[in-house]
N, C-alpha and C positions, 0 to 999 in steps of 0.2 A: 504493499500500499504506499502512497505518496504523502509527503508532508505538505501541506498547502497553508502558506502564510496569507492571511486576510488583513491588508493594510488600511483598508477604508470601510465604512459601513455598507454591508451589501444585505438586501433582504434576506432575512433568515430562512426562508423556504428554500431557497438554493443551497445555502450553506448546510442545512439539515439533509438535504440529499448527498452531498458529498460525503457528510459524516456517516450517513447511513451506508455508503458504500465501503466504509471501513478505513477512509482516509483519516489521518492525524491533521486536525484543524488548529492552527495557532492564531488566536485572536490578537492582533497587533494594531487594532484600532485606537488612533490616538497617540501611538509611541512616539517618541522623537526619533530623528532619522539615525542617529548613532545606534540606538537599540534596535531599529528595525534591520539595519545592515547586519548587525551581530546575529540576528534571528534568521536570516537569509542564508546562512553558511550550510546548513542541512537541508534547504527548501527546495522541493521539486517544482512547486507552483506559487505564483503569487497573484493575488486577487487586488485589484485596485479600482479607483474611479478616476477623477481628474486631479486630484490633489497630490499624488506620490509621482515624484520625477524618476522613471526608470530610466536612468542615464547609464554611462559606461562606468562609474563609480559603483552604482548598485548592482550591475550585472556582474562586475568584477568580484563583488562580496557574496555572489551567489553562483559558486561552480557547478552545482547539481541543477540549476534552474533550467527547466525546459519548456515552461508555458508562463505566460503573462495573459491573464485574463483581465481585461478592460471593461467594466460593467458600464458601458455607454458607448456613443458612436464615436466620438473622436479619439485619436491616439496621439495628440500632440505632445502629450506628456512622456511618450515613449521615444527612445532614441533607437529608431527602426534599423538603420543601418547595423548598429553594434548589435542589436538582438538577432538580425538575419545571420550576421557573420557568425555568431555564437550557435546558430540553429535553434534559437528560442522562439517557439510558436507564439505570435501575438494575436490573441483572439478578443473580438470585441462584440458587442451586440448592435448590429447595424439598424435594426428597425424596432427595437425595444420602446425608445422613448420618441418615436416619430410623431405620433398623434399629440402626445403631451407638448411636444415643441411647436406643432402647428397651433394648437389651441392657445398656448402661452403667447404666440405671436399676435393672434388675434385679442386676446385679453388685453394686452399691452397697447395695441393700435387703437382699438375702440375707447379703452380708457384715456388715451392720449387724445383722441380727436373730440370726445364729449367732455374732456376735462373732469373726469370723475374724481381723481384723487384730490384736487385742490377743493372742489366742491364739496366732498364729504368731510373734510378737515374743517371747511367753514362752518357747515351746519353742526359739527362737533362742537365747535367753539361759540355755538349759540346764536350764529347770524343766519340770516335768511336773504341769499343774494343771487338771486334767479337771473338778474340780467347781467351779472358779471361773469357767468360761467356759460356763454353761448358757444356751442360747439359746432362741429362739423359733420356732415354724413359722408359714409363711404360709397353710396351709391352714385354712379356718375363719375367717380374719379378713376384715374389711371394709376394701377397698382405695377410697380416695377420689381420684379424678382430677380435678384442676383443669386444664380445658383438654383436651376430647376431640377433638383433631384429628388430623393425621398420625401424630404420635408416641403421643399420649394413647390413641387407638383401638387402637393396637397393644399398648399397655401393658395395656389392658383385656383384650384377648383371650388375653395370656400369663397374667395375674393369674388368669383364670378356668381357665386349664389347671392352675395350682398349687392350684385347689380353693378360690380365695378368691371373695367375692362382691364387685361393684363398684357404687359410686355415683359419679356425674359431675356436675360443674358446668361449664357451657358455655352462654353466653347466645346463641351462635350455632348450636347444634347442634339441628336439628328433632328433636322427640319421637319421631317414627317412626324416624328414624336411629338414635337411642339405644337404642330397644326392638329394632332389628335386630341391634344389637352386644352387647346384654344388659347395658346400662349404666341403673342407675337414676337419671335426670336430677333433681337437686334443687337447692336454692339454696345457696350458699356456706356460709352457717351451719349448714344442716342437716348438710352434708358434714362440715364440723369437727367436729360434735358425734358423729356416727355412726362416722367411720372410725378404725381401728385403724393405718393408713397414710395419710398424705396426701402424694401425690406431685404435683409442679407440672410442668405443661407448657403453660402459657399464655405469649402474648406480652407483652412489656413495654408499658406504658402511658404515655402522655405525662405522666400526673399524677405528681407528686413522692411522692404517698401510696403506701406499700407495701401490697401485697395482703396479705401476712402480716406484721402488726404485732402489737404488743402485745395488742390487742383480739382479733384473730384467734386468737392462740396460747392466750390465756386461755379462747377458747371450744373449743378442741381437747379431744377426749376424754383424760382423765388417762392418761399413759403411752404415748400414741400416738407414733409415729414420723413424721419429716417428711424427705422426699427432695425435692432440687431440682436438676434436670439442665436447666432451662430458661433462666431469667434471674437473674443475681444481684440485679437490683433489684427482683425480687419480694418480697425477704425482707428485713425490719429485722434485721440481724446482731445488734445489741445487744439488742433485745428477745428474740431468740432465745436468746442466751446467757443472759439473765436466767431465762428459762423453763426452760432445762436446769439452771441452778443451783438453782433452786427445786424441782426435781424434778418439775415439771408434766409433762414429756416424757420418754418413754423412751429417745430418742435422735434424731440428725439426720445425714443423709448428704447432703454438699454438693459440686457438681461446678462451680458457677459463683458468681461474687461481683461486686460492685460498690464500688469498682473493681476491675479486674484488672491486675496481680497484686494480692492484698489485703495488708493489713498482718498478717504472719504473728505478730506480737507479741499480736494480738487474744487474749483468754483462750478465745474459743470453739476455738480450735484445739489447746488442751491438754487439753480434756475427754475422758475416756476413753469417752464414749458418742456421740462424734462422729467420722463418718468423712468426709475431706475429699480430694478429688482436684483436681489443676489443670486444669480445663476439658478433660476427656478424653472428652466425649459423642461427638465426631466423630472421635476419635484411633484409626481403624482404618485398615489399608491399604485394605480395600475401600471404606470411606467416602470416603477421601482421592482414591481414583480416580475413584468416581462423581461427587464434588462437583466435580473438576476437569472431568471430561467434560461435566457438564451446563452449567457455566458457560460453558465454552469453546465449546461446540456453539452456544450461545444467542448469545454475542459474535460467533462466525463468521457466523450468519445475519444479524445485525445489520449487519455490516460488508459483507455480501454483497447488503445492499438488501432484505432480506425483507420482505414487507409486514406480518407480525405476528410478533413474538418475546415471550416470556412475561416483560416487564419488570415489576416490582413496582410501579412507579408509573404505569402506564396507566391512565387514568380510566374504566375499565370492569372488570367482573368477569372472572375466568377463564373462558375459553372451552371448552366440551365439544367443539367441532370447530374446532379452531383452522385447518386447512386449508381447510375450507369458508367459514370468515370471511375468511381471507385473500385467497381468489379474490374475494369481493364487494369488500373493501376496496380491492384493487388495480384494480378495475373503476370503483369510486367516484373514486378519485384520478385515474385515466386520464381519465374523463369531464369531471372539473373542469379538468384541466389542457388538456383539449380545448377547453372553454369559454373559458378565459382565452386561449388561442391565436387564438380568434376574435373576441374582445371586447376593447376598450381601455377604461381608466378604473379607478377605485378600486372595489373590492368594498365593498358595503354590506350585503348579506345573502346568506346560503346555506341552502337549504332541501333536505332529503334526504328522500325520499317512498319507501317501500318497499311492493311488494305480495307477499304470500305468502312473505316472506323470514322465516326464523327470528328471534324476537324479539331472540335474543342478537347477532345481527349488526348490528342497525340502529346503535347507537351506535358500534361500530368502524367502520362504513360512513362514518358522518357525520364522525368524526374524520378519516378518509382524506380525504374530500372537502374538509375545511378545510386539511389539510396540502397538498393539491393546489392550492386556491385561492391560498395565502399563499406557498408555497415559491417562491422566486426573486423576489419582490417585497418580501422581509423583509431587513434587515441581518443578523438574527440567525437561527439554525438554527430551523426549525419542523418538528416532527415529532408523531407521535401523543401524545407527553408532554406538550407544551406547546401543543398546536394550541388547545385552548379558551381558554387565557389570553391567547395571542397574539390571538385573534380579539377577546376581550373588550378588550383593550388599544387596539384599533383601532375600537371600536364597531360591529363587525360583529354582526348578528343571526344565530343559528344555530336552525334548525327542524329536527325529525326527526319523521317521521310514520309509521305503519305502517298499512297499508290491507288490506282482502281481496283477493279475486282480481280481475285486471284484464285484460282482452282476451285474446289468444291467447297469451300467455307463462305458463309455470308458475311463474316469479318476474320480477320487474321491479324496477328501481331508477330512480329519476329524480333527477337534481341540477339545483337552479335557482340561478342567481346573478342578484343584483341589482347589476349592474356598469355603471358609466358611465352611469347614468340608464336604462338598459334592462334588462329581464328576459330573460335567455336560458336555456335548458333543454335538457337531452339526457338520453335514456333508454337505458338498456342492460340486458343479460341475459347469462346464461350457459349455453351449449348443451352437452349431452353432457359430457365429461370436460374441463372447464376452458377451452372455447371461447368467449372473451368477446367480446361484439358490442355496439356501441352502434347502436340500432334506430331512434332518431329524434333530429332536432335542431329545436328551436323549433316542436315539434309535427309536423314534415314526417317522413313515413317515409323513412328512408334507413340502410341496414344496411351496416357496415362494422367491421373489427377495429381496435381502438385501439392500434397499435403501430408501430414504426419512425417513418417520415415521412409525413404525409399533406399534400394540398394540398386546401383548401377553397375552393370556388369558388361565388360567386353571379352569375347570369347571366340575360339575357332568354332567355325560353323560345322560340328562334328556331332555324331549321335550320342546321346547320353548326358549331355551339359545340364539340361533342365533337372534330370534326375539327380545329378550329382550336387548341384546347388541346393535343391530342395532336402537331399539327404543331410549335407552339412548343416543346414539352418535347422532342419528338424531336431538333430542332435543337441544343438545348443538352445533348443526350446524356443525358437522364432518361428512365429506363424505368419504365413504368407497370405496376404489379403488379396492382391491381384497381380497379375504378371502380364508384362506387354513385352513382345519379341518382334525385333526387326532383323531380318535376313538380308545379307548384300550378296555380291558375287562370292563365290567360294573362296577366293583370296582375300576378300574384304571381311570375312568373318561375320560374326553377328553382335547385335546388342540387345540387352534386356533390361528392363527396369521393374523391380519387384516392390510392391508396396507391403511393408511389414508392420507388425503390430508394435514392436519395440525395437531399439537400437540393438544390433547384434554386437555380442562381446567381442573384444580384440581378438582372442584366440579363434573365433568362428571366421572373422575377417582374414586372418592369416592363413587359415586352411584353405579358403577360398583362392587366396592369391597363389598358393602354392600348387593348386591343382593343376594338372596338366594342360588342359585346354582354355584355361581361364588366363587372359592376357592382362585385365585390370578390373579392380574392384573399388568403388567409392561408395561411401554412406553420406547420404544427404538428409539434412533434417530442415522442416520447415516450421 
């Protein structure tokens, strides 16, 4: 079982599921950084929210760490290159707080437009000042959405329900998708000039330059409103304060800051047309439950050895069919582990060829093959996250190629290794509902399931070999479950793969190796 350090408050339901799996939970909520770093010395998993800096120093203090679970959407507080180099999976919850962030956007926007907060404060002070708090309607306005992703697209649909028109800026959104959701896709400068309300839902950039700086604020429509429920680093707070002081903008609503917590002495927090909340975008009971559930479920899958988990730092795009991809990734890794089991020497090259496989499966399958080739032969952890960098560090060439239909199989995967000066290959496919088979070894047709323990035997093609192998294994108490045999030309000998119930004892393997017609014997474990 794994040691899991929980550095920030996470919904107890998710933590209870991890504890129920038998994992050790270390409650480090509220601990000073020095104490947290000390606790990470034996940690396998770290669970955080946005307040813990998972930087190079923290990773260096956690030599066993394999997973960082970020309960939330953003991963700005995680040093992604350092984690990737170490092979640490960074898992987040990309959709858990989407609805809450969308609703908080409108809560702030409507409160700002209708001047709800100062009006409520006035009434609480015993005043009745109806004429002082005349607001504005959202209907008929132009809402400009910067970042039309999970949150931004939902903001668009709700803004349209209020009777507003929507323009959007998102360099990654296909025009046809924008048209489908009713968003007029424009450049950022055009959006700023047209929008009565600009609401930010973009991710932070690595650049130190703020997206909404003095120049962008000057380009905004006079009297417009700015809403930021995305990232504090997107907005130059000093420039925003200056624009508000000059009367350029009608007001601003802010839920995020850089840094957090902000300096509350900043003059922007004293302005009557500014509404600020302490990063409450995800602070609903429902969001906290969803975020914890998504993060914990992904962590549990990773700890259970799932072939694919939706880690942020996987070097391929999000999969539309994770289950289908996972099956082929598992096959690719098992195929490579089989080749490593029957061949000696350093791996110099890895090639993965696919016939009739979905295009999005090829890169994950190739990475799984690299993982299978390097796992157990490297002092550090090799997984899907750092497989490419680990291969490059060792000078291993990697090739991945997609082909049209081949032979008798609906889809086929071939893994080829250049190992120990010899090229070895194995082909595999998946039948029916996940029945994975390897169907050829070094071009020889031989079909078997890559699981459990197998005995790979090369022998002269003469009578009595099968009986001889069975007799030796039988005397050692080894039961044979399946046997696959491939015969070549007489001079080429024969190859067989025997699935056995348990690992044969060393003396039985030696007895097989010494038998006259046997050329080579290898034990492969999956």
